C-alpha positions as CSV (number, residue, x, y, z in Angstrom):
1,M,-79.2,91.0,-246.8
2,N,-81.0,89.5,-250.2
3,Q,-80.2,86.2,-249.3
4,P,-80.8,83.6,-246.6
5,D,-77.6,81.6,-244.8
6,V,-77.4,78.0,-246.2
7,G,-75.4,75.2,-245.0
8,P,-71.9,75.6,-242.9
9,A,-70.6,79.3,-242.6
10,P,-69.2,81.2,-245.5
11,V,-65.2,81.8,-245.7
12,L,-66.0,85.0,-247.5
13,A,-69.3,87.2,-248.1
14,L,-70.6,90.1,-249.2
15,T,-73.7,91.7,-247.5
16,D,-75.9,94.6,-249.1
17,V,-72.7,96.2,-250.8
18,S,-72.9,99.4,-252.7
19,K,-70.3,101.0,-255.2
20,S,-70.3,104.3,-257.1
21,F,-67.8,106.1,-259.4
22,G,-69.8,109.7,-259.3
23,A,-72.9,109.2,-261.1
24,V,-72.4,105.9,-262.0
25,R,-73.7,103.0,-259.6
26,A,-71.7,99.9,-260.7
27,L,-73.3,97.7,-257.5
28,Q,-76.5,98.3,-255.6
29,D,-77.2,96.3,-252.3
30,V,-75.1,93.3,-253.9
31,S,-74.7,90.3,-251.2
32,L,-73.0,87.0,-252.5
33,Q,-71.6,84.1,-249.8
34,L,-68.5,81.9,-250.7
35,F,-68.0,78.6,-249.1
36,P,-65.1,76.2,-248.4
37,G,-64.9,73.3,-250.8
38,E,-67.7,74.9,-253.3
39,A,-67.1,76.6,-256.8
40,H,-69.0,79.2,-257.3
41,A,-70.5,80.9,-260.5
42,L,-70.6,84.9,-261.1
43,A,-72.8,85.7,-264.0
44,G,-74.5,88.6,-266.0
45,E,-73.7,90.5,-268.7
46,N,-71.0,93.0,-269.5
47,G,-71.5,96.2,-267.2
48,A,-73.6,94.1,-265.0
49,G,-71.1,94.9,-262.1
50,K,-69.1,91.8,-262.2
51,S,-65.5,93.5,-262.5
52,T,-66.8,96.2,-259.9
53,L,-67.3,93.1,-257.3
54,I,-64.3,91.3,-258.0
55,K,-62.1,94.0,-257.3
56,T,-64.0,94.9,-254.1
57,L,-63.2,91.1,-252.9
58,A,-59.4,91.8,-254.0
59,G,-59.1,94.7,-252.2
60,V,-58.9,97.1,-255.3
61,H,-61.9,99.0,-254.2
62,R,-63.5,99.8,-251.0
63,P,-67.5,99.7,-250.6
64,D,-69.2,103.2,-250.1
65,T,-72.2,101.0,-248.1
66,G,-72.1,97.4,-246.9
67,Q,-69.8,94.9,-245.4
68,V,-67.0,92.4,-246.4
69,L,-67.2,89.4,-243.9
70,L,-64.2,87.2,-243.5
71,D,-65.1,84.1,-241.7
72,G,-68.1,85.9,-240.3
73,V,-66.2,88.9,-239.5
74,P,-66.5,92.4,-240.9
75,V,-63.0,93.4,-242.4
76,E,-61.6,96.3,-244.6
77,F,-59.1,95.7,-247.5
78,H,-57.3,98.9,-248.1
79,S,-55.4,97.0,-250.6
80,P,-54.7,94.3,-252.8
81,A,-51.9,93.6,-250.7
82,D,-54.2,93.0,-247.6
83,A,-57.0,90.8,-249.3
84,R,-53.7,88.3,-250.7
85,D,-52.6,88.5,-246.9
86,A,-56.2,87.3,-245.7
87,G,-56.1,84.4,-248.4
88,I,-58.0,86.0,-251.1
89,A,-56.2,85.4,-254.7
90,V,-57.7,86.5,-258.2
91,I,-56.4,84.6,-261.2
92,Y,-57.2,87.0,-264.1
93,Q,-57.9,86.0,-267.8
94,E,-54.4,87.6,-268.9
95,P,-51.4,86.7,-266.1
96,T,-48.9,89.1,-265.7
97,L,-45.3,87.2,-265.0
98,F,-42.1,88.5,-265.6
99,P,-41.3,86.4,-268.7
100,D,-37.4,86.8,-267.8
101,L,-37.4,85.1,-264.7
102,S,-38.2,81.3,-264.1
103,I,-41.6,79.7,-262.8
104,A,-39.7,79.5,-259.1
105,E,-38.8,83.4,-259.3
106,N,-42.3,84.3,-260.3
107,I,-43.9,82.4,-257.6
108,F,-41.3,83.2,-255.0
109,M,-40.6,86.7,-255.9
110,G,-40.0,89.3,-253.3
111,R,-40.2,86.8,-250.5
112,Q,-37.9,84.1,-251.3
113,P,-36.0,82.0,-248.2
114,R,-32.9,82.9,-247.3
115,R,-29.6,81.5,-246.3
116,A,-27.3,82.8,-244.2
117,L,-25.7,86.1,-244.8
118,G,-28.9,87.3,-246.5
119,R,-28.6,85.0,-249.9
120,I,-31.3,83.4,-251.6
121,D,-31.9,79.4,-250.8
122,R,-32.3,78.3,-254.4
123,K,-32.9,75.3,-253.4
124,A,-36.0,75.7,-250.9
125,V,-37.5,78.0,-253.9
126,H,-37.2,75.2,-256.3
127,A,-38.5,72.5,-253.9
128,A,-41.0,75.0,-252.9
129,T,-42.1,75.2,-256.4
130,A,-41.9,71.6,-257.3
131,G,-44.1,70.8,-254.4
132,L,-46.8,73.3,-255.5
133,M,-46.9,71.8,-259.0
134,A,-47.0,68.0,-258.1
135,R,-49.9,69.5,-255.5
136,L,-51.9,70.8,-258.8
137,G,-50.9,67.5,-260.3
138,V,-49.1,69.1,-263.3
139,D,-45.4,68.8,-264.7
140,L,-43.6,72.6,-265.1
141,A,-40.0,72.4,-264.3
142,P,-39.4,75.3,-261.5
143,D,-36.4,76.7,-263.4
144,R,-38.2,76.9,-267.0
145,P,-38.3,80.5,-268.2
146,A,-42.0,82.2,-268.1
147,R,-41.2,83.7,-271.9
148,G,-43.0,81.1,-274.1
149,L,-45.3,79.5,-271.6
150,S,-48.7,79.0,-273.0
151,I,-51.6,80.8,-271.5
152,A,-53.0,77.9,-269.8
153,D,-49.4,77.0,-267.9
154,Q,-48.8,81.0,-267.1
155,Q,-52.6,80.7,-265.2
156,I,-50.7,77.2,-263.4
157,V,-48.3,79.7,-262.3
158,E,-50.3,82.1,-261.2
159,I,-52.4,79.7,-258.9
160,A,-49.6,78.1,-257.8
161,K,-48.5,81.5,-256.8
162,A,-51.9,82.1,-255.1
163,L,-51.1,78.7,-253.1
164,S,-47.9,79.9,-251.5
165,F,-49.6,82.3,-249.6
166,D,-51.9,79.9,-248.1
167,A,-55.0,81.5,-250.8
168,R,-58.0,80.0,-249.1
169,V,-60.8,82.1,-251.5
170,L,-59.6,81.8,-255.1
171,I,-61.2,84.1,-257.7
172,M,-61.3,83.2,-261.4
173,D,-62.0,85.6,-263.7
174,E,-62.7,84.5,-267.4
175,P,-59.9,81.9,-266.8
176,T,-61.0,79.8,-270.1
177,A,-61.2,82.6,-272.4
178,A,-57.8,81.8,-274.3
179,L,-57.5,77.6,-273.5
180,T,-58.0,74.9,-275.9
181,G,-60.7,72.4,-274.7
182,S,-57.5,70.3,-273.4
183,E,-56.2,73.0,-271.5
184,T,-59.7,73.8,-270.2
185,A,-60.1,70.2,-268.8
186,R,-56.6,70.5,-267.0
187,L,-57.5,73.8,-265.8
188,F,-61.1,72.2,-264.7
189,S,-59.0,69.0,-262.8
190,V,-56.6,71.5,-260.8
191,V,-60.0,73.3,-259.3
192,D,-61.5,70.1,-258.7
193,A,-58.4,69.6,-256.6
194,L,-58.4,72.8,-254.7
195,R,-62.0,72.4,-253.7
196,A,-61.2,69.1,-252.5
197,E,-58.5,70.8,-250.0
198,G,-61.4,73.2,-248.9
199,A,-60.8,76.1,-251.1
200,A,-63.7,78.5,-252.0
201,V,-63.9,79.2,-255.9
202,L,-65.3,82.1,-257.4
203,F,-65.8,81.3,-261.0
204,I,-66.6,84.1,-263.9
205,S,-67.0,83.0,-267.4
206,H,-69.3,83.8,-270.3
207,R,-69.2,80.0,-271.4
208,L,-72.2,78.8,-269.8
209,E,-71.8,74.9,-270.5
210,E,-68.7,75.7,-268.5
211,I,-70.6,76.9,-265.4
212,F,-72.9,74.2,-265.5
213,R,-69.9,71.9,-265.3
214,L,-67.7,73.3,-262.7
215,C,-69.8,74.9,-260.4
216,R,-72.8,73.9,-257.6
217,R,-74.2,77.6,-257.4
218,V,-74.6,80.8,-259.2
219,T,-75.0,84.6,-258.3
220,T,-76.6,86.4,-261.2
221,L,-76.1,90.6,-261.5
222,R,-77.9,92.6,-263.7
223,D,-77.4,96.2,-264.0
224,G,-74.9,96.3,-261.0
225,R,-77.8,94.6,-258.8
226,W,-78.3,91.5,-257.2
227,I,-80.9,89.3,-259.1
228,S,-80.6,86.1,-257.6
229,S,-78.3,83.3,-255.8
230,E,-79.5,79.7,-256.0
231,P,-78.3,75.9,-256.9
232,L,-77.5,75.1,-260.3
233,D,-79.2,72.0,-260.3
234,G,-82.6,72.0,-261.6
235,L,-81.5,74.9,-263.8
236,T,-81.3,75.3,-267.3
237,E,-79.3,77.5,-270.0
238,D,-82.3,79.4,-270.6
239,D,-83.5,80.1,-267.1
240,L,-79.7,81.6,-266.6
241,V,-80.0,83.2,-269.6
242,R,-83.2,85.2,-268.3
243,R,-81.8,86.1,-265.5
244,M,-78.9,87.9,-266.7
245,V,-80.6,89.8,-269.4
246,G,-84.1,90.0,-267.7
247,R,-85.8,88.8,-271.0
248,D,-86.1,85.5,-272.7
249,L,-83.3,85.1,-275.4
250,D,-85.1,82.7,-277.7
251,E,-83.2,84.5,-280.8
252,L,-79.9,83.6,-279.4
253,Y,-79.3,82.7,-283.3
254,P,-81.4,84.8,-285.3
255,K,-81.0,83.2,-288.7
256,Q,-82.8,85.6,-291.6
257,P,-83.4,84.4,-294.7
258,A,-81.2,85.5,-297.4
259,E,-80.9,85.5,-301.4
260,I,-78.0,83.8,-302.5
261,G,-76.0,85.8,-305.1
262,E,-73.0,85.2,-307.1
263,T,-69.5,84.0,-305.8
264,A,-67.8,87.1,-303.9
265,L,-64.9,85.5,-302.6
266,S,-63.3,82.6,-304.3
267,V,-60.4,80.2,-303.0
268,R,-58.6,77.7,-304.8
269,R,-55.7,75.4,-303.9
270,L,-54.4,77.7,-301.1
271,T,-51.2,76.4,-299.6
272,R,-48.9,77.7,-296.9
273,E,-46.4,75.1,-296.5
274,G,-46.2,73.3,-292.9
275,V,-49.6,74.7,-292.0
276,F,-52.7,74.3,-294.2
277,R,-52.5,72.9,-297.8
278,D,-54.9,72.8,-300.7
279,V,-57.7,74.6,-299.5
280,S,-60.2,75.3,-301.8
281,F,-64.0,77.2,-301.1
282,D,-66.4,79.9,-302.6
283,V,-68.5,82.4,-300.5
284,R,-71.6,83.7,-302.2
285,R,-73.1,87.1,-301.7
286,G,-76.1,86.6,-298.9
287,E,-74.4,83.5,-297.5
288,I,-73.1,83.1,-294.0
289,V,-70.0,80.4,-294.5
290,A,-68.5,78.9,-291.3
291,L,-65.1,77.6,-291.4
292,A,-64.9,75.1,-288.5
293,G,-62.7,72.5,-286.8
294,L,-60.4,71.7,-283.7
295,V,-57.8,74.2,-282.5
296,G,-54.8,73.9,-284.5
297,A,-56.6,72.5,-287.8
298,G,-55.3,75.8,-289.1
299,R,-58.4,77.7,-289.5
300,S,-57.5,81.6,-288.6
301,E,-54.5,80.6,-290.7
302,V,-56.3,80.1,-294.0
303,V,-58.4,83.6,-293.4
304,Q,-55.0,85.3,-292.3
305,A,-53.9,84.4,-295.8
306,V,-56.8,85.2,-297.9
307,F,-56.8,88.8,-296.4
308,G,-52.9,89.0,-297.2
309,V,-51.7,89.2,-293.1
310,D,-49.7,85.8,-294.0
311,R,-48.5,85.2,-297.7
312,A,-49.6,81.8,-299.2
313,D,-46.7,79.8,-301.2
314,A,-49.2,78.8,-303.6
315,G,-53.2,79.1,-304.5
316,E,-55.5,82.0,-305.7
317,V,-57.9,84.2,-303.9
318,R,-60.3,86.0,-306.2
319,V,-62.7,89.0,-305.4
320,G,-65.2,89.8,-308.0
321,G,-63.2,87.8,-310.5
322,T,-60.0,90.0,-309.8
323,T,-57.0,87.7,-308.4
324,L,-55.3,89.3,-305.4
325,P,-51.3,89.3,-305.0
326,A,-50.4,87.2,-302.3
327,G,-49.7,89.2,-298.4
328,S,-50.9,92.5,-299.4
329,P,-53.6,93.3,-297.0
330,T,-54.0,96.5,-298.7
331,A,-54.9,94.5,-301.9
332,A,-57.5,92.9,-300.1
333,M,-59.1,95.7,-298.8
334,D,-59.3,97.8,-301.8
335,A,-60.7,94.5,-303.5
336,G,-63.7,95.0,-300.7
337,I,-62.5,92.2,-298.0
338,A,-62.6,93.1,-294.3
339,L,-61.4,90.8,-291.6
340,V,-62.4,91.1,-288.1
341,P,-59.5,89.4,-286.1
342,E,-59.5,87.0,-283.6
343,D,-57.7,89.1,-280.8
344,R,-59.5,92.3,-281.1
345,R,-57.2,94.0,-278.2
346,Q,-54.4,92.9,-279.9
347,R,-54.9,93.2,-283.2
348,G,-58.2,94.9,-283.7
349,L,-57.6,97.7,-281.7
350,V,-55.4,100.5,-280.7
351,M,-56.3,100.1,-277.0
352,E,-54.7,103.9,-275.9
353,M,-56.7,105.5,-278.6
354,S,-60.3,106.9,-278.6
355,I,-63.3,105.1,-279.7
356,E,-63.9,107.2,-282.8
357,R,-60.3,107.0,-283.8
358,N,-60.1,103.7,-283.6
359,I,-63.6,103.5,-286.0
360,G,-61.7,106.1,-288.5
361,L,-58.4,104.1,-288.7
362,T,-59.6,102.2,-291.9
363,G,-61.1,105.5,-293.6
364,L,-58.2,107.8,-293.1
365,D,-58.1,108.8,-296.9
366,R,-62.0,109.6,-296.8
367,L,-61.6,111.5,-293.8
368,G,-59.1,114.2,-294.6
369,K,-56.7,115.7,-297.2
370,G,-53.1,116.1,-297.1
371,G,-52.3,113.9,-294.0
372,L,-55.0,115.7,-291.8
373,V,-57.8,114.6,-290.5
374,R,-60.7,116.1,-290.2
375,R,-62.3,115.8,-286.7
376,A,-66.0,116.4,-287.8
377,L,-65.9,113.8,-290.6
378,E,-64.0,111.5,-287.9
379,R,-66.7,112.0,-285.0
380,G,-69.4,111.9,-287.4
381,R,-68.6,108.5,-289.1
382,A,-67.6,107.2,-285.2
383,A,-71.5,108.5,-284.0
384,D,-73.5,106.9,-287.1
385,W,-71.8,103.4,-286.8
386,A,-72.1,103.9,-282.4
387,V,-75.8,104.1,-283.4
388,R,-76.2,101.4,-285.8
389,L,-74.5,99.0,-283.4
390,Q,-76.1,100.4,-280.3
391,L,-72.8,101.0,-278.8
392,K,-72.8,101.9,-275.1
393,F,-70.3,104.3,-274.0
394,N,-69.6,107.5,-272.3
395,A,-68.1,109.7,-274.9
396,L,-66.9,108.7,-278.1
397,S,-63.6,110.5,-277.2
398,D,-63.1,108.1,-274.3
399,S,-60.1,105.4,-274.7
400,V,-61.7,102.0,-276.2
401,G,-60.1,100.3,-273.3
402,V,-62.5,101.6,-270.6
403,L,-65.1,99.7,-273.0
404,S,-66.7,96.1,-271.9
405,G,-65.2,93.2,-274.2
406,G,-68.8,93.1,-276.5
407,N,-68.7,96.7,-277.0
408,Q,-64.9,96.3,-277.7
409,Q,-65.8,93.9,-280.4
410,K,-68.4,96.6,-282.1
411,V,-65.8,99.0,-282.3
412,V,-63.8,96.2,-284.3
413,L,-67.3,95.5,-286.9
414,A,-67.5,99.1,-287.2
415,K,-64.1,100.1,-288.3
416,W,-64.3,97.3,-291.0
417,L,-68.1,97.8,-291.7
418,A,-67.4,101.4,-292.8
419,T,-64.7,100.1,-295.5
420,E,-68.2,98.9,-297.2
421,P,-67.1,95.6,-298.2
422,S,-68.3,92.8,-300.2
423,V,-66.6,90.3,-298.2
424,L,-66.7,90.2,-294.4
425,I,-64.4,87.8,-292.4
426,V,-64.8,87.4,-288.7
427,D,-62.6,85.4,-286.8
428,E,-64.2,84.0,-283.3
429,P,-67.0,87.0,-283.6
430,T,-68.3,86.3,-279.8
431,R,-65.5,85.1,-278.0
432,G,-65.6,86.2,-274.5
433,I,-68.6,88.1,-274.8
434,D,-71.9,87.8,-272.8
435,V,-74.8,86.1,-274.0
436,G,-77.0,89.5,-274.7
437,T,-74.4,90.9,-276.9
438,K,-73.7,87.9,-278.7
439,A,-77.2,87.9,-279.6
440,E,-76.5,91.3,-280.9
441,V,-73.5,90.1,-283.2
442,H,-75.5,87.1,-284.5
443,R,-78.4,89.2,-285.7
444,L,-75.9,92.1,-287.0
445,L,-74.5,89.2,-289.2
446,S,-77.8,87.9,-290.1
447,S,-78.9,91.3,-291.7
448,L,-75.6,92.0,-293.2
449,A,-75.9,88.6,-295.0
450,A,-79.8,89.7,-295.8
451,E,-78.5,93.0,-297.4
452,G,-76.3,90.7,-299.8
453,L,-72.8,90.7,-297.9
454,A,-71.1,87.6,-298.0
455,V,-69.6,86.5,-294.8
456,L,-67.0,83.9,-293.8
457,M,-67.2,83.0,-290.2
458,V,-64.7,81.1,-288.1
459,S,-65.9,79.7,-284.9
460,S,-65.1,77.2,-282.2
461,D,-68.6,77.8,-280.8
462,L,-70.6,74.8,-282.3
463,P,-73.8,75.7,-281.6
464,E,-72.8,79.1,-283.2
465,V,-71.9,77.1,-286.5
466,L,-75.0,75.4,-286.8
467,G,-77.4,78.4,-285.5
468,M,-75.8,80.7,-288.2
469,A,-74.1,79.5,-291.2
470,D,-75.8,78.3,-294.4
471,R,-72.6,75.9,-295.1
472,V,-70.2,74.6,-292.8
473,L,-66.6,73.7,-294.1
474,V,-64.8,71.5,-292.0
475,M,-60.7,71.7,-291.6
476,H,-58.8,68.7,-290.1
477,E,-54.9,69.1,-290.2
478,G,-54.6,71.8,-292.4
479,R,-56.9,70.2,-294.9
480,L,-60.5,71.1,-296.0
481,V,-62.4,67.9,-295.2
482,A,-66.2,68.4,-295.6
483,E,-68.4,70.9,-296.8
484,I,-71.9,70.7,-294.9
485,P,-74.9,72.3,-295.9
486,R,-77.2,73.7,-293.3
487,D,-79.9,70.8,-293.0
488,E,-77.3,68.0,-292.9
489,A,-74.8,70.0,-290.0
490,T,-75.2,68.5,-287.0
491,E,-72.9,68.4,-283.9
492,E,-72.0,65.0,-284.6
493,S,-71.5,65.4,-288.4
494,V,-69.2,68.4,-287.3
495,M,-67.4,66.6,-284.8
496,A,-66.7,63.3,-287.1
497,A,-65.3,65.3,-289.9
498,A,-63.4,68.0,-287.4
499,T,-61.5,64.8,-285.8
500,G,-60.8,62.9,-289.2
501,R,-63.4,60.6,-289.1
502,T,-65.6,61.2,-292.1
503,P,-64.2,60.0,-295.1
504,A,-63.9,62.8,-297.7
505,G,-65.9,62.6,-300.6
506,T,-69.0,61.0,-299.2
507,G,-72.0,62.1,-297.4
508,T,-71.2,65.1,-295.0
509,G,-67.9,64.7,-295.8
510,K,-67.9,66.0,-299.3
511,E,-64.6,67.6,-299.9
512,A,-64.8,71.6,-301.2
513,A,-64.9,72.3,-304.8
514,A,-61.3,71.9,-306.3
C-alpha cells in the first residue's frame, strides 16, 4: 500500500487498486483512506482518474487488481445498489430527480412505508422527509414538486435521499460548479453537520479554495497514479497545483503584452426591462475586458443581448461601425462576433455529435455545397483546431460527450474561433475545468488578444478577472457601475463596486462611457 494508516480505522479504503479499459490504464496502484467525521479532498486534473475512482467506490466499476475495504474487511460491489446498501452514496454535479414527483416521493421512490392492504403511508413519508430536512437544517417542504428546484436544492434532496439509506460515506463530485456563493455556503454547512455526525465525505472540486475551506486531508492523482495523501494544514495552493500537474504553474494568468487598437465593439445604453438597463461600454482590438459582478447582476444577460440571443428593448450594438439589429445572432456572427456560452453542455455543444461535427457547426456554409457537407473539409478543419488547442481525444469521430470538461471547453472555443471573429465573448471560460487546462485557456485568450482580437470575458473568478483583464467593468443590480483599469483593479475595489459600495463617478467607481 502506498500510504501508512493514521488515526482511527478508515470506514472505506482502496488498497493498490488498478483499473484498465482496453489499453487505457485509468487507475494504477491507487490507495485511499476515508475516515469517519472527516472531509477528504480528491484532487487531480481532468483525466487523472478521479471519475474512475469514484465509480469504483460506487460499485459501477470493479477493480482489476487491488481491494476495496469496508471497515477493514474486503468487499466486492457488483452494482451501485450493493454500494448504496453498504452505506456509500454519490452526489453528482447534476442531480437526477423525477421532476413531476414531490421531494418526499423522490427520496423514498420504490420503498415508501406501507399501510394496511399495501397502500402507501403518505403521512409517514412526509414525516420522514421533514425529519431529514430538519436534520440537514434546511427548509424544504416535503410535498414541493422537484420541478423548479434550484440545483442547490436538488443536491440537498439527493443528500437527504442518501441519509435515508443511512449513508456512512458521502462522495460529492463537483457539487458547487453551478452554485452561487450563498448556496455553496449552505451546502458546506450541511457537510459540516454530516461530519459532526460521523459521516466520511469525499469531496471533488476544481476550486482549490473550497478544498482548503472544507477538507482536512487531500489525495492527489496524476495520470491515473497515486501521488500523495497528506494533511492540507501546511500546504499552499501552489503546493497542491504542483502535485496535480507535476510542475510549477507560475503562469496561471499568462498576460501577454498587446497593442491596443481601434474600437471593435461598441455598446450604447443597452436595456432589457427588468434585467439590465442603460449599459454602455467599448472593447478595443488587442484588449481583454472583464465583465464582473455578483451572480444575478446581469452580466450573462448583457452579453446574450449583445450577441442577439436575447432581444434588447433599447440601445445599440455596433461592430466595426455597423449597427446590429436586435435579437439576431446570425447578424452578430456575420459582423464577426463569437459567443462561448457559460453552459457548454446545454448551449455550446451537441453532446451526441462527434468532435469534428461540433467544431464544424459554425461553418457549414464553407464546408459544403447544396446542403451537403464535405467530410474531408470538416475533418481537416477539426484536426487543425485540435492541434492548435492541444485537444486530448481518441478519434475526431468520437462523441464530444466522452471528453473531459476542459477538452469540451476547447471544442466550444474551436467551434467559434474557426469563424475568424473580430470580437470573442467568453462567458465563464474556465468554470469546471482543472488548473492545468485553465492555464491553457488563459494562455490562448492572451495570445488571441495579442493577435488583435477583442475579448469580452464574463467571469465570477476574481483572480481570473484581476489576472487577465486590461479593464474591469463591474455590474451591480443590472447597472454598469464602475470601470476599473488594470493597474487599479484589486479584490477590494472590484467587490466594493459589485456590492454597490463604491459611488459611481468617483475613483474606481468611474462609470462606463455613456
